[in-house]
C-alpha angles and dihedrals in degrees: 000000000000115000120212109207091196092057092044093051093047092048091051089051090049092048091050091050128089089248120105112249100239131176090250094052092047090049089051092051091049091049097044098045101036092105097035113232109028143149124222144154125230087255091054089053092047091052091050092047090053092048090053091045092238113157104234123128123225089246091055090048091054091047093049093047092050092046091049089049092051090050093049095245090122136008129234120226115194108204096172140357091276104027125079124175124195120221129203092196104096095179117104108270144135133233146229110215115201106212094199098050097027088229127148119212123191119242119195115241093239090060092066119064118197111189101181139014125198119256110279119244114265113280094015127118127211113254109166147315123235116186124202113194111199114217136174139181 
């Protein structure tokens, strides 16, 4: 049988978390990580769940995605004030965002050079930089 290392890793993270390992959460992990590194919205997941006839409400999908984000199982990428994508690629990386197709594309960190950052506010420490490069046709 084919083993999916992305699903296995995510399931281990779920099992090690304080969350209960439910059928719905396992189904979500299997769905989200089936293709490895991927980007999706809650609505994309809901559409896929409905196609596969899995009983998970949109509210539960939002809850699971946010819980998974808080636990570090997935990342959230905010491309606008009203659009959040979730990302199964936990490695440091940047993104192209195609405005016309609403598609996120990974960009390796070494492909973006940042020469200078502004001075940090007093008492704050640098954590990371994530760049979203908006593109169109």
